C-alpha positions as semicolon CSV with decimal commas, in nm:
position;residue;x (nm);y (nm);z (nm)
1;A;0,005;0,000;0,023
2;T;0,108;0,372;-0,125
3;P;-0,035;0,690;0,013
4;N;-0,251;0,673;-0,254
5;V;-0,297;0,328;-0,388
6;E;-0,319;-0,037;-0,295
7;A;-0,173;-0,273;-0,543
8;E;-0,152;-0,681;-0,514
9;L;-0,150;-0,980;-0,803
10;V;-0,446;-1,178;-0,725
11;P;-0,564;-1,497;-0,901
12;A;-0,884;-1,601;-1,069
13;T;-0,869;-1,938;-0,937
14;T;-0,724;-2,166;-0,670
15;A;-0,487;-2,323;-0,833
16;A;-0,222;-2,352;-1,192
17;V;-0,332;-2,625;-1,376
18;P;-0,063;-2,750;-1,650
19;G;-0,105;-2,654;-1,989
20;Q;-0,447;-2,471;-1,895
21;P;-0,404;-2,067;-1,904
22;L;-0,386;-1,894;-1,588
23;T;-0,540;-1,523;-1,550
24;V;-0,395;-1,285;-1,282
25;A;-0,498;-0,965;-1,232
26;L;-0,310;-0,680;-1,069
27;R;-0,602;-0,506;-0,852
28;L;-0,546;-0,144;-0,763
29;K;-0,760;0,057;-0,492
30;H;-0,712;0,421;-0,576
31;R;-0,747;0,674;-0,263
32;E;-1,071;0,848;-0,313
33;G;-1,086;1,104;-0,594
34;W;-0,745;0,978;-0,689
35;H;-0,703;0,799;-1,052
36;T;-0,480;0,586;-1,284
37;Y;-0,449;0,546;-1,630
38;W;-0,587;0,330;-1,917
39;R;-0,365;0,222;-2,208
40;N;-0,413;0,576;-2,381
41;P;-0,396;0,797;-2,081
42;G;-0,532;1,132;-2,307
43;D;-0,421;1,454;-2,235
44;T;-0,218;1,373;-1,970
45;G;-0,066;1,100;-1,795
46;L;0,091;0,742;-1,851
47;P;-0,064;0,405;-1,825
48;T;-0,033;0,130;-1,581
49;T;0,291;-0,087;-1,643
50;I;0,326;-0,438;-1,541
51;E;0,729;-0,600;-1,615
52;W;0,683;-0,968;-1,529
53;K;0,936;-1,190;-1,375
54;L;0,826;-1,538;-1,449
55;P;0,946;-1,901;-1,394
56;P;1,104;-2,064;-1,673
57;G;0,871;-2,195;-1,961
58;V;0,566;-1,968;-1,802
59;S;0,502;-1,659;-2,046
60;A;0,257;-1,352;-1,979
61;G;0,029;-1,163;-2,230
62;T;-0,062;-0,797;-2,264
63;I;-0,295;-0,648;-2,010
64;D;-0,660;-0,654;-2,077
65;W;-0,774;-0,350;-2,039
66;P;-1,148;-0,248;-1,899
67;A;-1,293;0,050;-2,056
68;P;-1,175;0,377;-1,896
69;M;-1,382;0,648;-1,761
70;S;-1,367;1,013;-1,898
71;L;-1,162;1,227;-1,629
72;P;-1,203;1,604;-1,687
73;V;-0,901;1,790;-1,512
74;G;-0,935;2,178;-1,579
75;P;-0,957;2,230;-1,975
76;L;-0,745;1,864;-2,016
77;V;-0,957;1,522;-2,023
78;N;-0,744;1,198;-1,886
79;Y;-0,933;0,795;-1,968
80;G;-0,846;0,604;-1,667
81;Y;-0,970;0,429;-1,325
82;E;-1,116;0,554;-0,998
83;G;-1,243;0,323;-0,660
84;E;-1,144;-0,043;-0,714
85;I;-1,044;-0,201;-1,047
86;F;-0,876;-0,551;-1,191
87;L;-0,635;-0,548;-1,465
88;P;-0,672;-0,905;-1,596
89;T;-0,324;-1,117;-1,721
90;R;-0,367;-1,434;-1,947
91;L;-0,072;-1,620;-1,826
92;A;0,022;-1,944;-2,021
93;V;0,165;-2,206;-1,796
94;P;0,356;-2,533;-1,970
95;A;0,199;-2,871;-1,965
96;E;0,530;-3,008;-1,779
97;A;0,489;-2,799;-1,469
98;K;0,502;-3,027;-1,207
99;L;0,191;-3,151;-0,969
100;G;0,260;-3,037;-0,631
101;S;0,497;-2,790;-0,659
102;T;0,438;-2,390;-0,630
103;L;0,426;-2,130;-0,929
104;A;0,585;-1,824;-0,797
105;L;0,506;-1,556;-1,011
106;A;0,678;-1,181;-0,934
107;A;0,617;-0,828;-1,124
108;R;0,755;-0,481;-1,060
109;V;0,440;-0,274;-1,120
110;G;0,454;0,083;-1,190
111;W;0,160;0,340;-1,218
112;L;0,128;0,745;-1,201
113;V;-0,153;0,859;-0,948
114;C;-0,345;1,185;-0,972
115;K;-0,559;1,414;-0,839
116;E;-0,466;1,801;-0,860
117;I;-0,129;1,661;-0,843
118;C;0,084;1,345;-1,011
119;I;0,300;1,067;-0,820
120;P;0,418;0,837;-1,015
121;E;0,458;0,483;-0,772
122;G;0,530;0,111;-0,803
123;A;0,590;-0,211;-0,623
124;D;0,729;-0,558;-0,641
125;L;0,423;-0,772;-0,623
126;E;0,433;-1,143;-0,597
127;L;0,200;-1,448;-0,590
128;S;0,283;-1,778;-0,499
129;L;0,011;-2,069;-0,632
130;P;0,020;-2,450;-0,637
131;V;0,009;-2,651;-0,953
132;E;-0,261;-2,867;-0,955
133;N;-0,482;-3,102;-1,149
134;A;-0,790;-2,888;-1,134
135;A;-0,884;-2,553;-0,999
136;G;-1,187;-2,369;-0,890
137;P;-1,256;-2,028;-0,864
138;H;-1,089;-1,848;-0,617
139;P;-1,305;-1,777;-0,306
140;R;-1,206;-1,393;-0,277
141;W;-1,109;-1,302;-0,589
142;G;-1,263;-1,516;-0,874
143;A;-1,563;-1,349;-0,864
144;P;-1,465;-0,930;-0,954
145;I;-1,210;-1,103;-1,163
146;A;-1,535;-1,300;-1,343
147;A;-1,710;-0,984;-1,393
148;T;-1,449;-0,771;-1,472
149;I;-1,330;-1,030;-1,793
150;A;-1,724;-1,033;-1,855
151;A;-1,734;-0,703;-1,895
152;L;-1,421;-0,664;-2,090
153;P;-1,490;-0,440;-2,456
154;R;-1,532;-0,686;-2,711
155;P;-1,603;-0,639;-3,078
156;L;-1,916;-0,514;-3,143
157;E;-2,079;-0,757;-3,362
158;G;-2,346;-0,701;-3,590
159;W;-2,294;-0,310;-3,660
160;K;-2,189;-0,173;-3,961
161;I;-1,896;0,062;-3,866
162;A;-1,738;0,337;-4,122
163;A;-1,459;0,604;-4,037
164;L;-1,443;0,891;-4,275
165;G;-1,177;1,195;-4,266
166;E;-1,315;1,490;-4,330
167;G;-1,012;1,753;-4,270
168;Q;-1,026;1,808;-3,898
169;R;-1,280;1,571;-3,803
170;V;-1,311;1,229;-3,829
171;K;-1,724;1,092;-3,909
172;L;-1,791;0,791;-3,736
173;T;-2,097;0,592;-3,831
174;L;-2,187;0,304;-3,661
175;T;-2,551;0,135;-3,779
176;P;-2,720;-0,117;-3,569
177;P;-2,887;-0,442;-3,669
178;A;-3,271;-0,449;-3,714
179;G;-3,405;-0,514;-3,343
180;A;-3,090;-0,371;-3,154
181;A;-3,122;-0,139;-2,855
182;D;-3,056;0,217;-2,880
183;P;-2,692;0,214;-2,694
184;G;-2,765;0,579;-2,589
185;K;-2,527;0,872;-2,534
186;L;-2,184;0,758;-2,692
187;R;-1,812;0,824;-2,595
188;F;-1,503;0,670;-2,817
189;F;-1,177;0,660;-2,683
190;P;-0,899;0,572;-2,921
191;H;-0,681;0,314;-2,815
192;D;-0,367;0,545;-2,995
193;E;-0,252;0,816;-2,887
194;G;-0,197;1,122;-3,145
195;R;-0,494;1,021;-3,340
196;I;-0,865;1,180;-3,120
197;E;-0,823;1,506;-2,926
198;A;-0,907;1,359;-2,560
199;S;-1,031;1,724;-2,431
200;A;-1,230;1,834;-2,749
201;P;-1,603;1,754;-2,788
202;Q;-1,720;1,452;-2,955
203;T;-2,036;1,548;-3,142
204;A;-2,325;1,293;-3,173
205;T;-2,596;1,299;-3,438
206;K;-2,843;1,033;-3,588
207;E;-2,892;0,983;-3,980
208;G;-3,157;0,740;-3,975
209;A;-3,108;0,450;-3,792
210;A;-2,745;0,503;-3,749
211;H;-2,565;0,660;-3,489
212;V;-2,303;0,947;-3,621
213;L;-2,000;1,042;-3,411
214;S;-1,808;1,329;-3,537
215;L;-1,464;1,288;-3,365
216;P;-1,213;1,573;-3,323
217;V;-0,822;1,514;-3,517
218;A;-0,557;1,568;-3,269
219;Y;-0,388;1,853;-3,236
220;Q;0,002;1,687;-3,201
221;L;-0,116;1,447;-3,499
222;A;0,084;1,106;-3,516
223;P;0,193;0,978;-3,870
224;G;-0,010;0,684;-4,005
225;F;-0,356;0,731;-3,913
226;T;-0,513;0,472;-4,167
227;R;-0,756;0,301;-3,862
228;V;-1,003;0,418;-3,642
229;S;-0,951;0,172;-3,364
230;G;-1,072;0,168;-2,982
231;V;-1,343;0,136;-2,786
232;I;-1,719;0,322;-2,794
233;A;-1,921;0,324;-2,494
234;G;-2,245;0,385;-2,414
235;T;-2,452;0,464;-2,160
236;D;-2,723;0,216;-2,222
237;G;-2,462;-0,053;-2,373
238;F;-2,421;-0,256;-2,629
239;G;-2,656;-0,616;-2,576
240;G;-2,527;-0,649;-2,201
241;T;-2,192;-0,474;-2,190
242;K;-2,130;-0,071;-2,153
243;A;-1,864;-0,075;-2,430
244;A;-1,695;-0,252;-2,727
245;T;-1,419;-0,222;-2,956
246;I;-1,387;-0,127;-3,334
247;D;-1,127;-0,123;-3,538
248;V;-1,239;0,036;-3,908
249;A;-0,981;0,143;-4,205
250;L;-1,021;0,526;-4,183
251;A;-1,119;0,664;-4,575
252;G;-1,067;1,005;-4,665
253;S;-0,816;1,211;-4,535
254;V;-0,741;1,412;-4,244
255;V;-0,531;1,716;-4,078
256;A;-0,384;1,830;-3,753
257;G;-0,705;1,960;-3,538
258;P;-0,671;2,293;-3,409
259;K;-0,460;2,399;-3,012
260;P;-0,703;2,193;-2,741
261;T;-0,788;2,583;-2,627
262;D;-0,958;2,688;-2,936
263;A;-1,106;2,324;-2,987
264;V;-1,318;2,364;-2,665
265;A;-1,604;2,618;-2,551
266;P;-1,475;2,965;-2,469
267;P;-1,338;3,037;-2,152
268;V;-1,674;3,225;-2,060
269;A;-1,838;2,926;-2,106
270;L;-1,662;2,718;-1,913
271;A;-1,607;2,905;-1,589
272;A;-2,016;2,934;-1,602
273;P;-2,047;2,651;-1,401
274;A;-1,831;2,757;-1,117
275;A;-1,970;3,106;-1,122
276;G;-2,296;2,946;-1,014
277;T;-2,142;2,775;-0,706
278;M;-1,890;3,051;-0,638
279;S;-1,863;3,454;-0,568
280;L;-1,540;3,591;-0,638
281;W;-1,572;3,688;-0,268
282;L;-1,571;3,300;-0,151
283;A;-1,281;3,243;-0,422
284;M;-1,083;3,505;-0,209
285;L;-1,136;3,329;0,077
286;L;-1,069;3,023;0,021
287;A;-0,754;3,107;-0,167
288;F;-0,644;3,320;0,143
289;A;-0,725;2,975;0,354
290;G;-0,493;2,784;0,096
291;G;-0,239;3,016;0,068
292;L;-0,211;3,050;0,462
293;I;-0,229;2,669;0,487
294;L;0,054;2,653;0,205
295;N;0,331;2,779;0,470
296;L;0,255;2,456;0,639
297;M;0,340;2,210;0,296
298;P;0,751;2,092;0,322
299;C;0,804;2,255;-0,023
300;V;0,812;2,609;0,202
301;L;0,953;2,450;0,518
302;P;1,330;2,524;0,400
303;V;1,274;2,902;0,325
304;L;1,060;2,948;0,639
305;S;1,395;2,803;0,845
306;I;1,600;3,055;0,719
307;K;1,393;3,299;0,837
308;V;1,358;3,184;1,163
309;L;1,725;3,196;1,185
310;G;1,733;3,583;1,052
311;F;1,557;3,676;1,370
312;A;1,721;3,459;1,576
313;Q;2,070;3,628;1,500
314;H;1,926;3,963;1,438
315;H;1,798;4,177;1,739
316;D;1,677;4,482;1,520
317;S;1,414;4,796;1,604
318;R;1,078;4,764;1,547
319;A;1,088;4,987;1,293
320;T;1,346;4,741;1,080
321;M;1,170;4,468;1,130
322;R;0,827;4,583;1,058
323;R;1,007;4,735;0,670
324;E;1,169;4,405;0,590
325;G;0,815;4,244;0,653
326;L;0,695;4,462;0,408
327;A;0,953;4,361;0,176
328;Y;0,939;4,008;0,194
329;G;0,547;4,046;0,158
330;A;0,655;4,271;-0,132
331;G;0,852;4,003;-0,261
332;V;0,584;3,720;-0,257
333;L;0,272;3,924;-0,427
334;V;0,517;4,057;-0,702
335;T;0,619;3,695;-0,768
336;F;0,269;3,544;-0,736
337;L;0,117;3,773;-0,932
338;G;0,420;3,726;-1,168
339;L;0,349;3,364;-1,202
340;A;-0,047;3,430;-1,265
341;L;0,028;3,688;-1,583
342;L;0,311;3,465;-1,724
343;M;0,070;3,118;-1,657
344;L;-0,229;3,297;-1,834
345;A;0,024;3,487;-2,069
346;L;0,114;3,088;-2,234
347;R;-0,248;2,947;-2,198
348;A;-0,386;3,261;-2,407
349;A;-0,109;3,147;-2,657
350;G;-0,263;2,747;-2,652
351;E;-0,064;2,556;-2,391
352;Q;-0,243;2,357;-2,111
353;L;-0,068;2,535;-1,800
354;G;-0,187;2,484;-1,409
355;W;-0,013;2,621;-1,114
356;G;0,350;2,460;-1,059
357;F;0,380;2,483;-1,441
358;Q;0,740;2,532;-1,420
359;L;0,816;2,214;-1,296
360;Q;0,705;2,106;-1,679
361;S;1,069;2,228;-1,795
362;P;1,360;1,965;-1,668
363;L;1,599;2,252;-1,630
364;F;1,379;2,424;-1,349
365;V;1,326;2,054;-1,176
366;T;1,727;2,036;-1,190
367;L;1,804;2,343;-1,067
368;L;1,535;2,318;-0,759
369;A;1,653;2,024;-0,658
370;V;2,007;2,149;-0,605
371;L;1,885;2,418;-0,416
372;F;1,663;2,219;-0,148
373;F;1,986;1,988;-0,155
374;T;2,246;2,290;-0,090
375;L;1,945;2,437;0,155
376;A;1,945;2,106;0,372
377;L;2,328;2,095;0,360
378;N;2,343;2,484;0,537
379;L;2,052;2,370;0,787
380;S;2,200;2,081;0,843
381;G;2,559;2,293;0,960
382;V;2,768;2,144;0,687
383;F;2,862;2,483;0,580
384;E;2,753;2,863;0,600
385;F;2,655;3,071;0,278
386;G;2,865;3,337;0,422
387;Q;3,242;3,078;0,427
388;F;3,225;3,160;0,013
389;A;3,093;3,479;-0,041
390;P;3,380;3,756;-0,053
391;A;3,362;3,994;0,213
392;S;3,230;4,292;0,024
393;V;2,911;4,048;-0,079
394;R;2,888;4,003;0,272
395;G;2,871;4,334;0,356
396;W;2,649;4,434;0,118
397;T;2,406;4,205;0,219
398;S;2,447;4,307;0,559
399;K;2,332;4,667;0,483
400;N;2,045;4,539;0,230
401;R;1,859;4,351;0,394
402;T;1,552;4,493;0,297
403;L;1,626;4,407;-0,062
404;D;1,712;4,092;0,103
405;A;1,377;3,973;0,244
406;F;1,232;4,095;-0,070
407;G;1,411;3,851;-0,215
408;T;1,337;3,590;0,008
409;G;0,961;3,636;-0,064
410;I;1,042;3,571;-0,439
411;L;1,230;3,262;-0,308
412;A;0,952;3,120;-0,110
413;V;0,668;3,118;-0,391
414;V;0,918;2,990;-0,644
415;I;0,997;2,685;-0,409
416;A;0,585;2,698;-0,312
417;S;0,483;2,617;-0,656
418;P;0,551;2,234;-0,634
419;C;0,305;2,260;-0,359
420;T;-0,075;2,256;-0,353
421;A;-0,269;2,278;-0,025
422;P;-0,605;2,252;0,060
423;F;-0,902;2,522;-0,059
424;M;-0,638;2,621;-0,317
425;G;-0,810;2,390;-0,632
426;A;-1,145;2,497;-0,610
427;A;-0,993;2,906;-0,609
428;R;-0,761;2,839;-0,871
429;G;-0,965;2,667;-1,109
430;F;-1,219;2,939;-1,037
431;A;-0,977;3,221;-1,148
432;L;-0,818;3,059;-1,437
433;G;-1,178;3,077;-1,600
434;Q;-1,224;3,431;-1,504
435;P;-1,142;3,795;-1,680
436;M;-0,773;3,876;-1,608
437;V;-0,875;4,139;-1,344
438;Q;-1,090;3,867;-1,113
439;T;-0,781;3,590;-1,205
440;L;-0,590;3,848;-1,056
441;T;-0,733;3,949;-0,741
442;V;-0,743;3,542;-0,662
443;F;-0,394;3,541;-0,701
444;V;-0,304;3,815;-0,464
445;A;-0,566;3,694;-0,204
446;L;-0,354;3,385;-0,270
447;G;-0,052;3,559;-0,219
448;L;-0,190;3,751;0,113
449;G;-0,282;3,427;0,271
450;F;0,078;3,296;0,240
451;Y;0,216;3,640;0,365
452;S;0,014;3,643;0,626
453;A;0,217;3,352;0,823
454;A;0,498;3,587;0,846
455;I;0,310;3,899;0,962
456;F;0,424;3,968;1,296
457;H;0,722;4,101;1,137
458;L;0,525;4,417;1,112
459;F;0,411;4,444;1,465
């Protein structure tokens, strides 16, 4: 068990039988509100992987993926799973497997689990089964694995399927056989990335008895798009199953679609649901509370430690402390506003970004790691920064402590960017769908909350 996922290998049967296939499932139980990913993760994410370590003669197939869920995350849409999920794999047991022996199976499993942030996790899992002449359903895991296998998407039998490329859209036509029940609202999940844009809307219409889906071509179109392959899910299902697979040749021609921000509804329309449930004042209050709690997150502790050491070393007048406190607060607010403006500018240019967007840069992450390591050595007493600085620099720093406090405020926000505190998510989600003035107002409230932990500087 990790903090977010419980993982184990579980068998469908009580034993392995020589010469017969053995089904073993990876069971993932997610923490509430968290999810992992399907074979095609959608706009972001990574699929779950299994690297088997098997006895001689035993081989494993690929994961039989259950139909995914559509998981909106801000303007993005991911494909994955929540709650408890079983990912079955069929293993081939050799006919010469010795009766009475034990079949020892092992696997290195990796997954990316996400909520507002994503955490790569993994585990080394083991499962031992006796080798016997016959096996029955496992008393605990047999039924849920059987239900998972029964619900797996299978080829859509009896339907006529055609796919036609029409520039930036693909027209997918599904004609049911006579007497087939209406499958309800349809959603297509492509097997491969770079085919269909996950976050752009799919529109459904009827042409006589046929169901027609208009699918947006991916903005980053991968080469070789000659077939439409994936899972088609219906709210009312297809004859007892909620989803089916299709694989059809693509006629016509396609070109890369528009950037996702151009393909989705305008920002005002996206913000409308939040506006109905959250006012600007409530968003500011949540942002302030989130900024206050952000001071307690691990990302910020090194900077706060530096400030506390500064208090211990300097015994200045109240006016001096007030001036440094105001300078620190100014650095915090300026940096929060700068990050908000940069994020809005990049999003307007078509980038899909959110809080902590600079962490998409390997260079920034590397520099941040070096900075944290250096601060840890300093706070552990391994060295003092003054040892390596020229006397002129040390003198300048001591004479310009107000500017130094301003820089510390900037550093605190930069280091805080990997963290998300409670209440911040709802406030940020509201802010990023609003006009610029309201967005900046919410980020100012976030900065004031973050600064308020040091407001005793002023008194």
